[in-house]
C-alpha positions as CSV (number, residue, x, y, z in Angstrom):
1,M,-33.3,-55.3,1.6
2,N,-33.4,-59.0,2.5
3,L,-33.2,-61.9,0.0
4,R,-36.9,-62.3,-0.4
5,E,-37.4,-58.6,-1.4
6,R,-34.6,-58.8,-3.9
7,V,-36.0,-62.0,-5.5
8,E,-39.5,-60.4,-5.7
9,S,-38.1,-57.3,-7.2
10,R,-36.4,-59.2,-10.0
11,S,-38.4,-59.4,-13.2
12,V,-39.9,-62.6,-14.4
13,R,-38.4,-61.9,-17.8
14,G,-34.9,-61.6,-16.3
15,L,-35.2,-64.9,-14.4
16,T,-36.4,-66.6,-17.6
17,R,-33.5,-65.2,-19.6
18,L,-31.1,-66.3,-16.9
19,A,-32.6,-69.8,-16.9
20,C,-32.1,-70.0,-20.7
21,M,-28.5,-68.9,-20.5
22,L,-27.7,-71.4,-17.7
23,A,-29.4,-74.1,-19.7
24,L,-27.3,-73.4,-22.8
25,V,-24.1,-73.3,-20.7
26,G,-25.0,-76.7,-19.2
27,L,-25.9,-78.1,-22.5
28,A,-22.6,-76.9,-24.0
29,A,-20.7,-78.7,-21.1
30,L,-22.6,-81.9,-21.8
31,C,-22.0,-81.7,-25.5
32,F,-18.3,-81.0,-25.0
33,S,-18.0,-84.1,-23.0
34,V,-19.5,-86.1,-25.8
35,I,-17.2,-84.5,-28.4
36,V,-14.1,-84.9,-26.3
37,P,-14.7,-88.2,-24.4
38,R,-11.8,-87.9,-21.9
39,P,-12.2,-88.4,-18.2
40,L,-12.0,-84.8,-17.0
41,P,-14.5,-83.3,-19.4
42,V,-16.9,-86.2,-18.7
43,I,-16.5,-85.8,-14.9
44,F,-17.0,-82.0,-15.3
45,A,-20.2,-82.6,-17.4
46,M,-21.6,-85.1,-15.0
47,S,-21.1,-82.8,-12.0
48,A,-21.0,-79.2,-13.0
49,G,-23.1,-79.6,-16.1
50,H,-25.9,-81.1,-14.1
51,L,-25.6,-78.5,-11.4
52,I,-25.9,-75.8,-14.0
53,G,-29.0,-77.5,-15.4
54,V,-30.6,-77.7,-12.0
55,G,-29.9,-74.0,-11.5
56,A,-31.6,-73.2,-14.8
57,F,-34.6,-75.3,-13.8
58,L,-34.9,-73.6,-10.4
59,C,-34.7,-70.1,-12.0
60,Y,-37.5,-71.0,-14.4
61,L,-39.6,-72.5,-11.6
62,L,-39.1,-69.4,-9.5
63,A,-40.1,-67.2,-12.5
64,V,-43.3,-69.2,-12.9
65,I,-44.1,-69.0,-9.2
66,L,-43.5,-65.2,-9.2
67,D,-45.6,-64.7,-12.3
68,V,-48.5,-66.7,-10.8
69,G,-48.2,-64.9,-7.5
70,R,-48.3,-61.5,-9.3
71,R,-51.5,-62.5,-11.1
72,G,-53.2,-63.4,-7.8
73,G,-53.3,-67.1,-8.7
74,E,-55.3,-66.5,-11.9
75,L,-54.1,-68.1,-15.0
76,P,-54.4,-66.4,-18.4
77,P,-57.5,-67.4,-20.4
78,S,-57.1,-70.5,-22.5
79,P,-57.5,-70.3,-26.3
80,S,-60.7,-72.3,-26.2
81,S,-62.4,-69.6,-24.1
82,A,-61.7,-66.9,-26.7
83,P,-64.6,-65.8,-28.7
84,D,-65.1,-67.6,-32.0
85,A,-64.4,-65.9,-35.3
86,A,-67.2,-65.1,-37.6
87,P,-68.2,-68.2,-39.6
88,M,-67.0,-68.4,-43.2
89,P,-69.7,-68.1,-45.9
90,K,-70.6,-71.4,-47.5
91,E,-69.9,-71.5,-51.2
92,K,-72.5,-72.9,-53.6
93,L,-71.6,-76.1,-55.3
94,S,-72.3,-75.8,-59.1
């Protein structure tokens, strides 16, 4: 099984969850550097924190691309194209 088949077999939900977890870890690293403003935490946040954030973004982007590819390029219907609800009865003003 090559890399492409492994990525395609991964679920979109799993990639989205991984993206969320990576984003939270990156955010924690950046917040830690604000709370403890010493040189090493700041350097770690500026390098590793941003790399973790880029990894989260790439996982989310891959999940979107895989989801659109599975749908055959069709997007889900927009809320404006849904059928309208029955109109509400008008009340008489007395």
